[in-house]
All heavy atoms as TSV, in Angstrom:
chain	resi	resn	atom	element	x	y	z
A	1	MET	N	N	10.815	11.974	-15.696
A	1	MET	CA	C	11.383	10.669	-15.493
A	1	MET	C	C	10.343	9.621	-15.883
A	1	MET	O	O	9.215	9.653	-15.423
A	1	MET	CB	C	11.790	10.502	-14.027
A	1	MET	CG	C	12.280	9.122	-13.725
A	1	MET	SD	S	12.308	8.871	-11.948
A	1	MET	CE	C	13.967	8.520	-11.648
A	2	LYS	N	N	10.715	8.707	-16.709
A	2	LYS	CA	C	9.824	7.633	-17.131
A	2	LYS	C	C	10.198	6.352	-16.391
A	2	LYS	O	O	11.353	5.977	-16.331
A	2	LYS	CB	C	9.941	7.423	-18.640
A	2	LYS	CG	C	8.920	6.475	-19.177
A	2	LYS	CD	C	8.967	6.430	-20.697
A	2	LYS	CE	C	7.879	5.498	-21.184
A	2	LYS	NZ	N	7.793	5.474	-22.624
A	3	VAL	N	N	9.173	5.717	-15.816
A	3	VAL	CA	C	9.389	4.475	-15.074
A	3	VAL	C	C	8.832	3.321	-15.880
A	3	VAL	O	O	7.707	3.384	-16.364
A	3	VAL	CB	C	8.698	4.535	-13.691
A	3	VAL	CG1	C	8.876	3.236	-12.949
A	3	VAL	CG2	C	9.229	5.704	-12.885
A	4	GLN	N	N	9.616	2.297	-16.017
A	4	GLN	CA	C	9.210	1.118	-16.776
A	4	GLN	C	C	8.378	0.187	-15.903
A	4	GLN	O	O	8.729	-0.079	-14.748
A	4	GLN	CB	C	10.472	0.394	-17.241
A	4	GLN	CG	C	10.334	-0.326	-18.528
A	4	GLN	CD	C	11.678	-0.898	-18.941
A	4	GLN	OE1	O	12.395	-1.469	-18.144
A	4	GLN	NE2	N	12.002	-0.727	-20.211
A	5	ASN	N	N	7.247	-0.283	-16.397
A	5	ASN	CA	C	6.436	-1.264	-15.678
A	5	ASN	C	C	7.034	-2.643	-15.871
A	5	ASN	O	O	7.469	-2.981	-16.958
A	5	ASN	CB	C	4.999	-1.277	-16.197
A	5	ASN	CG	C	4.248	-0.028	-15.825
A	5	ASN	OD1	O	4.550	0.599	-14.822
A	5	ASN	ND2	N	3.261	0.337	-16.631
A	6	ARG	N	N	7.018	-3.425	-14.804
A	6	ARG	CA	C	7.495	-4.799	-14.901
A	6	ARG	C	C	6.855	-5.625	-13.800
A	6	ARG	O	O	6.410	-5.105	-12.785
A	6	ARG	CB	C	9.009	-4.877	-14.806
A	6	ARG	CG	C	9.555	-4.390	-13.498
A	6	ARG	CD	C	11.064	-4.392	-13.520
A	6	ARG	NE	N	11.548	-3.771	-12.302
A	6	ARG	CZ	C	12.566	-4.181	-11.625
A	6	ARG	NH1	N	13.259	-5.225	-12.041
A	6	ARG	NH2	N	12.954	-3.571	-10.539
A	7	SER	N	N	6.823	-6.903	-13.992
A	7	SER	CA	C	6.288	-7.831	-12.998
A	7	SER	C	C	7.436	-8.396	-12.181
A	7	SER	O	O	8.526	-8.624	-12.703
A	7	SER	CB	C	5.546	-8.991	-13.680
A	7	SER	OG	O	4.410	-8.508	-14.345
A	8	VAL	N	N	7.171	-8.604	-10.901
A	8	VAL	CA	C	8.164	-9.220	-10.027
A	8	VAL	C	C	7.482	-10.293	-9.199
A	8	VAL	O	O	6.271	-10.257	-8.992
A	8	VAL	CB	C	8.838	-8.198	-9.088
A	8	VAL	CG1	C	9.629	-7.180	-9.872
A	8	VAL	CG2	C	7.824	-7.518	-8.200
A	9	GLN	N	N	8.245	-11.242	-8.730
A	9	GLN	CA	C	7.746	-12.271	-7.822
A	9	GLN	C	C	8.468	-12.102	-6.497
A	9	GLN	O	O	9.655	-11.793	-6.463
A	9	GLN	CB	C	8.015	-13.671	-8.375
A	9	GLN	CG	C	7.191	-13.986	-9.595
A	9	GLN	CD	C	7.439	-15.415	-10.061
A	9	GLN	OE1	O	8.546	-15.935	-9.960
A	9	GLN	NE2	N	6.396	-16.032	-10.571
A	10	VAL	N	N	7.726	-12.267	-5.415
A	10	VAL	CA	C	8.334	-12.188	-4.088
A	10	VAL	C	C	8.179	-13.527	-3.396
A	10	VAL	O	O	7.229	-14.267	-3.650
A	10	VAL	CB	C	7.707	-11.065	-3.229
A	10	VAL	CG1	C	7.980	-9.707	-3.834
A	10	VAL	CG2	C	6.223	-11.273	-3.060
A	11	SER	N	N	9.107	-13.817	-2.511
A	11	SER	CA	C	9.021	-15.069	-1.761
A	11	SER	C	C	7.953	-14.932	-0.671
A	11	SER	O	O	7.414	-13.856	-0.437
A	11	SER	CB	C	10.375	-15.404	-1.145
A	11	SER	OG	O	10.772	-14.368	-0.284
A	12	ASP	N	N	7.663	-16.034	0.000
A	12	ASP	CA	C	6.682	-16.020	1.080
A	12	ASP	C	C	7.065	-14.992	2.138
A	12	ASP	O	O	8.247	-14.742	2.374
A	12	ASP	CB	C	6.597	-17.385	1.757
A	12	ASP	CG	C	6.016	-18.452	0.839
A	12	ASP	OD1	O	5.394	-18.081	-0.172
A	12	ASP	OD2	O	6.188	-19.644	1.140
A	13	TYR	N	N	6.063	-14.398	2.768
A	13	TYR	CA	C	6.306	-13.435	3.829
A	13	TYR	C	C	5.177	-13.503	4.854
A	13	TYR	O	O	4.123	-14.063	4.588
A	13	TYR	CB	C	6.456	-12.015	3.281
A	13	TYR	CG	C	5.245	-11.518	2.528
A	13	TYR	CD1	C	4.275	-10.759	3.172
A	13	TYR	CD2	C	5.060	-11.810	1.180
A	13	TYR	CE1	C	3.160	-10.302	2.487
A	13	TYR	CE2	C	3.952	-11.356	0.495
A	13	TYR	CZ	C	3.011	-10.602	1.150
A	13	TYR	OH	O	1.915	-10.147	0.479
A	14	CYS	N	N	5.413	-12.936	6.021
A	14	CYS	CA	C	4.419	-12.927	7.097
A	14	CYS	C	C	3.601	-11.643	7.011
A	14	CYS	O	O	4.148	-10.580	6.740
A	14	CYS	CB	C	5.109	-12.963	8.453
A	14	CYS	SG	S	6.122	-14.422	8.715
A	15	LEU	N	N	2.305	-11.748	7.281
A	15	LEU	CA	C	1.432	-10.582	7.249
A	15	LEU	C	C	0.366	-10.739	8.316
A	15	LEU	O	O	-0.300	-11.773	8.392
A	15	LEU	CB	C	0.774	-10.461	5.863
A	15	LEU	CG	C	-0.162	-9.303	5.632
A	15	LEU	CD1	C	0.600	-7.986	5.670
A	15	LEU	CD2	C	-0.839	-9.458	4.287
A	16	ASP	N	N	0.214	-9.744	9.149
A	16	ASP	CA	C	-0.802	-9.759	10.203
A	16	ASP	C	C	-1.946	-8.823	9.836
A	16	ASP	O	O	-1.810	-7.964	8.976
A	16	ASP	CB	C	-0.198	-9.311	11.538
A	16	ASP	CG	C	0.831	-10.289	12.064
A	16	ASP	OD1	O	0.578	-11.501	11.976
A	16	ASP	OD2	O	1.873	-9.835	12.556
A	17	ARG	N	N	-3.066	-8.955	10.527
A	17	ARG	CA	C	-4.219	-8.076	10.296
A	17	ARG	C	C	-3.974	-6.676	10.839
A	17	ARG	O	O	-4.442	-5.693	10.283
A	17	ARG	CB	C	-5.464	-8.662	10.938
A	17	ARG	CG	C	-5.943	-9.910	10.261
A	17	ARG	CD	C	-7.162	-10.439	10.997
A	17	ARG	NE	N	-7.568	-11.692	10.420
A	17	ARG	CZ	C	-8.669	-11.853	9.709
A	17	ARG	NH1	N	-9.473	-10.851	9.498
A	17	ARG	NH2	N	-8.967	-13.023	9.208
A	18	ARG	N	N	-3.318	-6.569	11.974
A	18	ARG	CA	C	-3.042	-5.286	12.618
A	18	ARG	C	C	-1.568	-5.221	12.988
A	18	ARG	O	O	-0.953	-6.228	13.288
A	18	ARG	CB	C	-3.848	-5.150	13.916
A	18	ARG	CG	C	-5.316	-5.056	13.702
A	18	ARG	CD	C	-6.005	-4.943	15.074
A	18	ARG	NE	N	-7.354	-5.407	14.996
A	18	ARG	CZ	C	-7.757	-6.670	15.157
A	18	ARG	NH1	N	-6.892	-7.604	15.427
A	18	ARG	NH2	N	-9.015	-6.998	15.048
A	19	GLU	N	N	-1.035	-4.005	13.037
A	19	GLU	CA	C	0.348	-3.850	13.466
A	19	GLU	C	C	0.411	-4.004	14.982
A	19	GLU	O	O	-0.302	-3.322	15.716
A	19	GLU	CB	C	0.889	-2.493	13.046
A	19	GLU	CG	C	2.351	-2.329	13.363
A	19	GLU	CD	C	2.926	-1.095	12.736
A	19	GLU	OE1	O	3.208	-1.132	11.532
A	19	GLU	OE2	O	3.082	-0.098	13.459
A	20	VAL	N	N	1.236	-4.901	15.446
A	20	VAL	CA	C	1.427	-5.187	16.866
A	20	VAL	C	C	2.926	-5.183	17.123
A	20	VAL	O	O	3.689	-5.725	16.329
A	20	VAL	CB	C	0.836	-6.576	17.224
A	20	VAL	CG1	C	1.112	-6.927	18.672
A	20	VAL	CG2	C	-0.648	-6.625	16.919
A	21	THR	N	N	3.349	-4.589	18.231
A	21	THR	CA	C	4.786	-4.581	18.511
A	21	THR	C	C	5.242	-5.967	18.970
A	21	THR	O	O	4.444	-6.766	19.464
A	21	THR	CB	C	5.157	-3.557	19.596
A	21	THR	OG1	O	4.603	-3.965	20.842
A	21	THR	CG2	C	4.724	-2.152	19.228
A	22	ALA	N	N	6.517	-6.193	18.837
A	22	ALA	CA	C	7.094	-7.466	19.264
A	22	ALA	C	C	6.890	-7.662	20.768
A	22	ALA	O	O	6.563	-8.754	21.216
A	22	ALA	CB	C	8.577	-7.513	18.907
A	23	ALA	N	N	7.040	-6.592	21.560
A	23	ALA	CA	C	6.856	-6.686	23.011
A	23	ALA	C	C	5.398	-6.990	23.368
A	23	ALA	O	O	5.125	-7.791	24.271
A	23	ALA	CB	C	7.308	-5.398	23.690
A	24	ASP	N	N	4.452	-6.352	22.675
A	24	ASP	CA	C	3.030	-6.621	22.922
A	24	ASP	C	C	2.688	-8.077	22.610
A	24	ASP	O	O	1.947	-8.717	23.354
A	24	ASP	CB	C	2.135	-5.714	22.083
A	24	ASP	CG	C	2.151	-4.266	22.537
A	24	ASP	OD1	O	2.535	-3.999	23.699
A	24	ASP	OD2	O	1.775	-3.395	21.733
A	25	HIS	N	N	3.223	-8.582	21.524
A	25	HIS	CA	C	2.927	-9.965	21.158
A	25	HIS	C	C	3.551	-10.939	22.160
A	25	HIS	O	O	2.922	-11.923	22.536
A	25	HIS	CB	C	3.390	-10.293	19.741
A	25	HIS	CG	C	2.883	-11.612	19.289
A	25	HIS	ND1	N	1.609	-11.805	18.832
A	25	HIS	CD2	C	3.468	-12.834	19.276
A	25	HIS	CE1	C	1.426	-13.070	18.547
A	25	HIS	NE2	N	2.549	-13.726	18.801
A	26	GLU	N	N	4.753	-10.650	22.593
A	26	GLU	CA	C	5.386	-11.523	23.583
A	26	GLU	C	C	4.570	-11.553	24.874
A	26	GLU	O	O	4.386	-12.615	25.480
A	26	GLU	CB	C	6.815	-11.071	23.869
A	26	GLU	CG	C	7.562	-12.040	24.743
A	26	GLU	CD	C	9.051	-11.754	24.845
A	26	GLU	OE1	O	9.536	-10.786	24.239
A	26	GLU	OE2	O	9.729	-12.523	25.537
A	27	ALA	N	N	4.042	-10.408	25.300
A	27	ALA	CA	C	3.191	-10.359	26.496
A	27	ALA	C	C	1.922	-11.179	26.286
A	27	ALA	O	O	1.458	-11.876	27.192
A	27	ALA	CB	C	2.840	-8.912	26.831
A	28	CYS	N	N	1.357	-11.128	25.100
A	28	CYS	CA	C	0.164	-11.908	24.766
A	28	CYS	C	C	0.457	-13.405	24.847
A	28	CYS	O	O	-0.348	-14.180	25.362
A	28	CYS	CB	C	-0.320	-11.514	23.371
A	28	CYS	SG	S	-1.859	-12.292	22.864
A	29	VAL	N	N	1.628	-13.805	24.353
A	29	VAL	CA	C	2.041	-15.214	24.414
A	29	VAL	C	C	2.188	-15.646	25.876
A	29	VAL	O	O	1.710	-16.714	26.266
A	29	VAL	CB	C	3.356	-15.448	23.638
A	29	VAL	CG1	C	3.910	-16.844	23.898
A	29	VAL	CG2	C	3.137	-15.232	22.146
A	30	LYS	N	N	2.802	-14.808	26.684
A	30	LYS	CA	C	2.998	-15.134	28.102
A	30	LYS	C	C	1.670	-15.277	28.842
A	30	LYS	O	O	1.562	-16.076	29.768
A	30	LYS	CB	C	3.871	-14.086	28.774
A	30	LYS	CG	C	5.325	-14.187	28.364
A	30	LYS	CD	C	6.167	-13.125	29.019
A	30	LYS	CE	C	7.624	-13.246	28.572
A	30	LYS	NZ	N	8.478	-12.201	29.139
A	31	ARG	N	N	0.638	-14.516	28.438
A	31	ARG	CA	C	-0.702	-14.635	29.035
A	31	ARG	C	C	-1.433	-15.877	28.542
A	31	ARG	O	O	-2.460	-16.244	29.088
A	31	ARG	CB	C	-1.562	-13.415	28.689
A	31	ARG	CG	C	-1.214	-12.157	29.402
A	31	ARG	CD	C	-2.285	-11.080	29.222
A	31	ARG	NE	N	-2.741	-10.893	27.863
A	31	ARG	CZ	C	-2.214	-10.063	26.967
A	31	ARG	NH1	N	-1.175	-9.324	27.296
A	31	ARG	NH2	N	-2.713	-9.958	25.759
A	32	GLY	N	N	-0.925	-16.492	27.470
A	32	GLY	CA	C	-1.568	-17.678	26.908
A	32	GLY	C	C	-2.658	-17.366	25.896
A	32	GLY	O	O	-3.364	-18.256	25.451
A	33	ALA	N	N	-2.790	-16.102	25.521
A	33	ALA	CA	C	-3.829	-15.698	24.568
A	33	ALA	C	C	-3.356	-15.759	23.114
A	33	ALA	O	O	-4.169	-15.687	22.198
A	33	ALA	CB	C	-4.308	-14.287	24.891
A	34	CYS	N	N	-2.061	-15.850	22.896
A	34	CYS	CA	C	-1.494	-15.891	21.538
A	34	CYS	C	C	-0.479	-17.025	21.469
A	34	CYS	O	O	0.032	-17.476	22.492
A	34	CYS	CB	C	-0.776	-14.581	21.218
A	34	CYS	SG	S	-1.803	-13.114	21.321
A	35	ASP	N	N	-0.163	-17.447	20.261
A	35	ASP	CA	C	0.905	-18.439	20.110
A	35	ASP	C	C	2.102	-17.781	19.432
A	35	ASP	O	O	2.004	-16.684	18.899
A	35	ASP	CB	C	0.432	-19.684	19.356
A	35	ASP	CG	C	0.117	-19.422	17.897
A	35	ASP	OD1	O	0.960	-18.837	17.195
A	35	ASP	OD2	O	-0.980	-19.809	17.454
A	36	ASP	N	N	3.223	-18.461	19.487
A	36	ASP	CA	C	4.425	-17.912	18.861
A	36	ASP	C	C	4.966	-18.822	17.759
A	36	ASP	O	O	6.140	-18.767	17.424
A	36	ASP	CB	C	5.495	-17.615	19.905
A	36	ASP	CG	C	5.944	-18.831	20.692
A	36	ASP	OD1	O	5.385	-19.927	20.481
A	36	ASP	OD2	O	6.859	-18.682	21.521
A	37	GLU	N	N	4.073	-19.611	17.194
A	37	GLU	CA	C	4.486	-20.494	16.101
A	37	GLU	C	C	4.788	-19.682	14.842
A	37	GLU	O	O	4.088	-18.729	14.522
A	37	GLU	CB	C	3.384	-21.506	15.794
A	37	GLU	CG	C	3.140	-22.471	16.929
A	37	GLU	CD	C	2.022	-23.453	16.615
A	37	GLU	OE1	O	1.792	-23.738	15.436
A	37	GLU	OE2	O	1.381	-23.915	17.573
A	38	GLU	N	N	5.827	-20.038	14.171
A	38	GLU	CA	C	6.224	-19.472	12.885
A	38	GLU	C	C	6.563	-17.990	12.930
A	38	GLU	O	O	6.503	-17.303	11.923
A	38	GLU	CB	C	5.152	-19.740	11.820
A	38	GLU	CG	C	4.909	-21.215	11.592
A	38	GLU	CD	C	3.895	-21.486	10.510
A	38	GLU	OE1	O	3.718	-20.646	9.612
A	38	GLU	OE2	O	3.280	-22.548	10.562
A	39	LEU	N	N	6.923	-17.451	14.091
A	39	LEU	CA	C	7.281	-16.039	14.163
A	39	LEU	C	C	8.714	-15.784	13.727
A	39	LEU	O	O	9.075	-14.668	13.415
A	39	LEU	CB	C	7.065	-15.489	15.571
A	39	LEU	CG	C	5.612	-15.285	15.949
A	39	LEU	CD1	C	5.503	-14.774	17.373
A	39	LEU	CD2	C	4.923	-14.325	14.998
A	40	GLU	N	N	9.534	-16.806	13.727
A	40	GLU	CA	C	10.909	-16.654	13.266
A	40	GLU	C	C	10.965	-17.103	11.810
A	40	GLU	O	O	11.673	-18.017	11.446
A	40	GLU	CB	C	11.838	-17.449	14.170
A	40	GLU	CG	C	11.796	-16.952	15.605
A	40	GLU	CD	C	12.626	-17.775	16.565
A	40	GLU	OE1	O	13.491	-18.547	16.125
A	40	GLU	OE2	O	12.396	-17.634	17.777
A	41	CYS	N	N	10.180	-16.391	10.976
A	41	CYS	CA	C	9.985	-16.830	9.593
A	41	CYS	C	C	11.101	-16.401	8.646
A	41	CYS	O	O	11.165	-16.881	7.530
A	41	CYS	CB	C	8.634	-16.348	9.081
A	41	CYS	SG	S	8.448	-14.564	9.091
A	42	ASP	N	N	11.949	-15.461	9.048
A	42	ASP	CA	C	13.088	-15.084	8.214
A	42	ASP	C	C	14.147	-14.445	9.100
A	42	ASP	O	O	13.977	-14.347	10.308
A	42	ASP	CB	C	12.680	-14.183	7.054
A	42	ASP	CG	C	12.187	-12.812	7.485
A	42	ASP	OD1	O	12.486	-12.382	8.617
A	42	ASP	OD2	O	11.501	-12.168	6.691
A	43	SER	N	N	15.212	-13.981	8.534
A	43	SER	CA	C	16.319	-13.448	9.331
A	43	SER	C	C	16.010	-12.088	9.955
A	43	SER	O	O	16.744	-11.627	10.821
A	43	SER	CB	C	17.574	-13.333	8.462
A	43	SER	OG	O	17.330	-12.440	7.386
A	44	ALA	N	N	14.921	-11.436	9.559
A	44	ALA	CA	C	14.581	-10.109	10.077
A	44	ALA	C	C	13.545	-10.144	11.196
A	44	ALA	O	O	13.006	-9.118	11.564
A	44	ALA	CB	C	14.069	-9.235	8.932
A	45	PHE	N	N	13.265	-11.321	11.767
A	45	PHE	CA	C	12.226	-11.398	12.787
A	45	PHE	C	C	12.583	-10.532	13.994
A	45	PHE	O	O	13.747	-10.321	14.311
A	45	PHE	CB	C	11.951	-12.845	13.202
A	45	PHE	CG	C	13.030	-13.507	14.017
A	45	PHE	CD1	C	12.952	-13.489	15.401
A	45	PHE	CD2	C	14.092	-14.144	13.419
A	45	PHE	CE1	C	13.927	-14.097	16.170
A	45	PHE	CE2	C	15.073	-14.766	14.176
A	45	PHE	CZ	C	15.001	-14.733	15.552
A	46	THR	N	N	11.557	-9.999	14.670
A	46	THR	CA	C	11.758	-9.112	15.816
A	46	THR	C	C	11.359	-9.756	17.137
A	46	THR	O	O	11.673	-9.223	18.198
A	46	THR	CB	C	10.944	-7.820	15.645
A	46	THR	OG1	O	9.565	-8.147	15.463
A	46	THR	CG2	C	11.423	-7.019	14.456
A	47	TYR	N	N	10.676	-10.879	17.104
A	47	TYR	CA	C	10.170	-11.531	18.303
A	47	TYR	C	C	11.304	-11.997	19.209
A	47	TYR	O	O	12.301	-12.538	18.741
A	47	TYR	CB	C	9.293	-12.716	17.899
A	47	TYR	CG	C	8.631	-13.427	19.053
A	47	TYR	CD1	C	7.741	-12.765	19.882
A	47	TYR	CD2	C	8.893	-14.758	19.312
A	47	TYR	CE1	C	7.126	-13.421	20.935
A	47	TYR	CE2	C	8.285	-15.428	20.355
A	47	TYR	CZ	C	7.404	-14.747	21.170
A	47	TYR	OH	O	6.795	-15.388	22.215
A	48	LYS	N	N	11.175	-11.732	20.495
A	48	LYS	CA	C	12.149	-12.110	21.522
A	48	LYS	C	C	13.506	-11.429	21.348
A	48	LYS	O	O	14.533	-11.951	21.759
A	48	LYS	CB	C	12.325	-13.626	21.597
A	48	LYS	CG	C	11.099	-14.336	22.146
A	48	LYS	CD	C	11.390	-15.791	22.403
A	48	LYS	CE	C	10.190	-16.451	23.063
A	48	LYS	NZ	N	10.424	-17.864	23.330
A	49	LYS	N	N	13.504	-10.258	20.730
A	49	LYS	CA	C	14.722	-9.444	20.634
A	49	LYS	C	C	14.439	-8.151	21.394
A	49	LYS	O	O	13.791	-7.246	20.864
A	49	LYS	CB	C	15.071	-9.156	19.171
A	49	LYS	CG	C	15.518	-10.376	18.400
A	49	LYS	CD	C	15.913	-10.004	16.992
A	49	LYS	CE	C	16.427	-11.204	16.237
A	49	LYS	NZ	N	16.760	-10.860	14.846
A	50	PRO	N	N	14.883	-8.066	22.659
A	50	PRO	CA	C	14.547	-6.910	23.506
A	50	PRO	C	C	14.805	-5.549	22.859
A	50	PRO	O	O	14.020	-4.618	23.027
A	50	PRO	CB	C	15.419	-7.103	24.743
A	50	PRO	CG	C	15.627	-8.582	24.813
A	50	PRO	CD	C	15.713	-9.030	23.371
A	51	ALA	N	N	15.850	-5.424	22.106
A	51	ALA	CA	C	16.176	-4.137	21.474
A	51	ALA	C	C	15.142	-3.749	20.406
A	51	ALA	O	O	15.058	-2.589	20.029
A	51	ALA	CB	C	17.569	-4.190	20.860
A	52	LEU	N	N	14.365	-4.742	19.946
A	52	LEU	CA	C	13.377	-4.487	18.886
A	52	LEU	C	C	11.949	-4.598	19.403
A	52	LEU	O	O	11.014	-4.681	18.625
A	52	LEU	CB	C	13.609	-5.455	17.724
A	52	LEU	CG	C	14.979	-5.406	17.068
A	52	LEU	CD1	C	15.103	-6.453	15.979
A	52	LEU	CD2	C	15.263	-4.013	16.509
A	53	GLY	N	N	11.755	-4.558	20.715
A	53	GLY	CA	C	10.427	-4.727	21.301
A	53	GLY	C	C	9.410	-3.703	20.839
A	53	GLY	O	O	8.222	-3.988	20.772
A	54	GLY	N	N	9.839	-2.503	20.500
A	54	GLY	CA	C	8.923	-1.470	20.024
A	54	GLY	C	C	8.645	-1.525	18.543
A	54	GLY	O	O	7.836	-0.761	18.025
A	55	HIS	N	N	9.308	-2.434	17.855
A	55	HIS	CA	C	9.114	-2.599	16.409
A	55	HIS	C	C	7.906	-3.489	16.137
A	55	HIS	O	O	7.525	-4.299	16.975
A	55	HIS	CB	C	10.359	-3.234	15.785
A	55	HIS	CG	C	11.543	-2.340	15.758
A	55	HIS	ND1	N	12.189	-2.015	14.604
A	55	HIS	CD2	C	12.201	-1.691	16.751
A	55	HIS	CE1	C	13.193	-1.201	14.871
A	55	HIS	NE2	N	13.219	-1.000	16.171
A	56	PRO	N	N	7.310	-3.379	14.964
A	56	PRO	CA	C	6.213	-4.296	14.621
A	56	PRO	C	C	6.685	-5.742	14.667
A	56	PRO	O	O	7.835	-6.032	14.319
A	56	PRO	CB	C	5.856	-3.889	13.179
A	56	PRO	CG	C	6.365	-2.513	13.026
A	56	PRO	CD	C	7.583	-2.423	13.896
A	57	ILE	N	N	5.815	-6.621	15.122
A	57	ILE	CA	C	6.147	-8.043	15.138
A	57	ILE	C	C	6.267	-8.539	13.707
A	57	ILE	O	O	5.480	-8.176	12.852
A	57	ILE	CB	C	5.093	-8.864	15.943
A	57	ILE	CG1	C	5.533	-10.302	16.157
A	57	ILE	CG2	C	3.729	-8.815	15.293
A	57	ILE	CD1	C	6.620	-10.477	17.141
A	58	ASN	N	N	7.302	-9.275	13.443
A	58	ASN	CA	C	7.460	-9.919	12.124
A	58	ASN	C	C	8.390	-11.089	12.228
A	58	ASN	O	O	9.028	-11.308	13.203
A	58	ASN	CB	C	7.947	-8.945	11.060
A	58	ASN	CG	C	9.354	-8.446	11.299
A	58	ASN	OD1	O	9.866	-8.495	12.394
A	58	ASN	ND2	N	9.968	-7.933	10.280
């Protein structure tokens, strides 16, 4: 199978230094050690969604 090389552009996205779950980050915010600015950066955000608490924060 031959794969063609091509360039693509992606829109802005969120990227953290370490993988942190949504529940862990919410607990950090509640302690006052973290902020929650710009966490709802797209339609796939996991912050403050209890069913997604074990998922990486995005």
